[in-house]
N, C-alpha and C positions, 0 to 999 in steps of 0.2 A: 622274272619281269616280262619275258616274252609271252608266257602263259597268260599272265594278267592283262597285257595288252590285247592279245587275241581275244580273251574273254569280253573284254569291253567292247572291241570292234564287232563281236558277234551279237552281243546283246544290243548294240546299237542298229545293226542292220535288221535284227528281227523287229524292233519297235518302228523303224522306218517303213518296213514291209507291211507292217499291220496297219500304219497310218495310211498309205498309199492305197491299200486295198479296201480301206473303209470309205475312201473318198468317192462321192458321186459325181456324174456330170451334171452341173449345175443347170444347163440348158434343159435337162429332162425334168426339173423340178418346177420350172416356170411356166406360166400360162403365156401362150402367144409370144414367144421369145423373138419373133421375126416381124413383129408388128410394130411399126413407127407411128407417130402422129398422122392421123388420116381421117378423112370424111367418107365413110362408107354408105353407099346408097342401099336402102332396105329393100333388097329384091326377096328376101326370105321372110314374107309376112306370115303371121300366126296361121296354121292350117285349119281349115274348116272341118270339124269333126262331125262325121255323120252318125246319126243316131242308130242304135242297134238293140236287139232283144236284151233285157235285164237292165236297160239303162233306167234311171229314175229322174223324172222331170217335174220341175215345179212350174205350174201354169197358173199366172195370176191374171185376172180379168177385172176391168174397172171400167165404169161408164158414168153418166150423170144420174143414173137410177140405180142406186145402191141396193134397193130391195130386188130389183130384177137381176142384178150381177151376183147376188149372194150365192145362187145355186150353182154357179160355174167355179166357184172357188172351194168346192168340196172334193178333195183328191180321193182316189181310190185306194191309196195306201196311207196309214196314219203315220206310225212311228217306225223307223228302220235304225236297227242298231248297226254301227259301223265301227271296225276296229282301226285305231290309229296307233302312233307311236307312243301316245301317252295313255292308251287303254281304249275301252269302249265308250261310245258316246252316241246319243240319240241325233239322227239327222232330222231335218224339217220334213214334213209329210210332202208327198208327190204322187206322181202318176207313173207306175211301173210298166214298162214295155213288156207285153207278154212274148212268149216265144214265136207267135205269128207276126211280131212287129207292130202290134196294134196296141192304142190305149183306148178306153171307153170314156167319152167326154159327155158331161150332162146335156140331154136335149138334142145332141148331135149323133151320139152313138158311137160306133167303132171308127176310129180313124187310123189309118196306116201311117207310121211316122219313121220307120226304118229307111235309110237311104237319104234322108232329108237332113238339113242342118236345123238348128233350133230357130234360125231366123226364117227359113222357109216355112216351118210349122207355124210360126207366129203369124205369118201372112195368110196362110191357108185357114187358121182358125178365125182370124179377123174377118176374112172373106165369107166365110159360112155363117158366122153370127149376124153379119149384115144382110146377107142374101135370104136367110131365113127369118129376117125381121125379129130377131130375138133380142137385139140390142140396138142403141143408135150410138153411133161414133164410139165403139168399144176400143179400149186400149188393152193389148194383150202382151204379157211379158213371158217368155219362156226361157228357163235356165236348165241345164244340166247339173243335177245334184251330186252325181257320182263321178264327176271329172277328177281323176286321180292319176298319178304317176308313182312308180316305185324305184327307188335307188338303193342299189346293192353293192356288196363288194367292200373295197378299201376306202371307206368314207368315215367321217367321224361317228355317226350314228345312222346306220342303214334304217330306211323308214319308208312308209307309204305316205305320200303327200296329197292331201285334198286340195283342189283348186277351185275355189269359189268364182273366181273371175274367168275361168275357162281359157286362161291364157298364161303359159310359163315357159320360161327358156331353160336350156340345158343348165346354164350357169346358175340361174335362181334355184333350180333343183338341187344342184351340188351344193350351193350355199346353205339351203334348208336342211340338208343332209349333213352338215358340219364340215364340208369341204373334203378334198381328196387327202388321205393321209400320206406322210412321208414314204409309205410303203406301197402307195397306189400309183399305177401307170398312167400318166397324164397323155402319154402318146398312143394310147390304144384303149379309148373309152368305148364300150359297146352299147348301142341302142337296139333293143328289140321292140318292134312295132307289128301289130297285126293289122294287116290290110286285105280286104277281099278273101277272107277264110284261109289266109297264108301268113306266115311269120315273116318279116323283113328284117334282116340283121345289118346294122351298118356300124363300121368302127371309124372313130373319129380321132384325130391326133390335136390335142389341145396345146401342144407346144407350138403350134403354128398358128397362122391366122385363118386356116381352113374354115373353122366354124363359123365366121362372120358371113360367109357367102353360101353356107350350107343349108339345105331344106330342112335339116335336123336341129336348127338352131332352136326353133320352137318345137316343143314336145306336144304330142297328142294324147288324149286320154288313153289310160291303159299302157303307156309306153313304159318299158322297164330299161333303166340305166344300170349298167354294170361295170364297175372299175376293178380291172385285174390287178393282182399283187405283182410287185416288181422282183427283180432277182435277189435283191436283199432280204425280202420277206420270205421267199422261197429257200434261200440258203439258211436262214435263222431257223426255218422249220425242219431242216434236214440235218445231215451229218455234221454241219459246221457247229451246231449248238453242242454236240457231244465233244468235239475236238477244242473248242474253246477253253473249258476248263483245264485241259492238258496244257494247252500253250501257257495260259496264265500260271499254272504250277511251275512249268519250266522257266518262265520268266523270273518268277519269285526266288527259285533256287538259283539261278544266275546272280541275281542282285545279291542275295546272302553270300554267294561265293566271292563276288566283287568286294563285299564289305569285309570278308575275312582276309582276302588278300591284301587288302589296303591296309590293314593293321600290322601286317608283317613287314 
């Protein structure tokens, strides 16, 4: 009976140990665990993206004279194939910024666009059309067609997200990528951003309210979001995956022994 009792106690201890070791800190699985009800002033407005070589622009011009306007709505690139999470698709035609940072606009010629925002380029084109007396009261709309962010790592489905509105927050990007999985680290989300020919790396803790006041709340075009794997995922991919069958076999053996002794 002593052996039987010790066997049961050993089995219970092993089960308890496995249960405790599998428990995770719930705070690390939550977003903004320290954020109570509040009204937060929006200091972190969406950043202005500056145009750069290889950007694809949509420039639409309209006026009271449709016939005179038509020539300005002929882009220098027709169809562009883009690769998305669901496969390849054709983007709308647009103006491709060349390596020198220029586009060629009808009747105006070469225009340098790099280092400018889409709004600054819109104002410049409008002014040139008026100053050259090419159109009366023109309305110019400039959009960046290749505004995109990439979400990689421990998310539901890593993907490249096209952003037609040219405005997206980190939370929206994670949501579109299927959210962070149970194996992802919410306390160490990395953002890789290109600024002035250099890469800036920022790590954010989404377990806290830090993000709400961060300049990285809104993403820029070509930002990369990377979610690292937590210790549970690393352990599952290491030696623990080899020892788990051994532990389970030992537990099964102990359970059989308890059953045999119980019949005696």
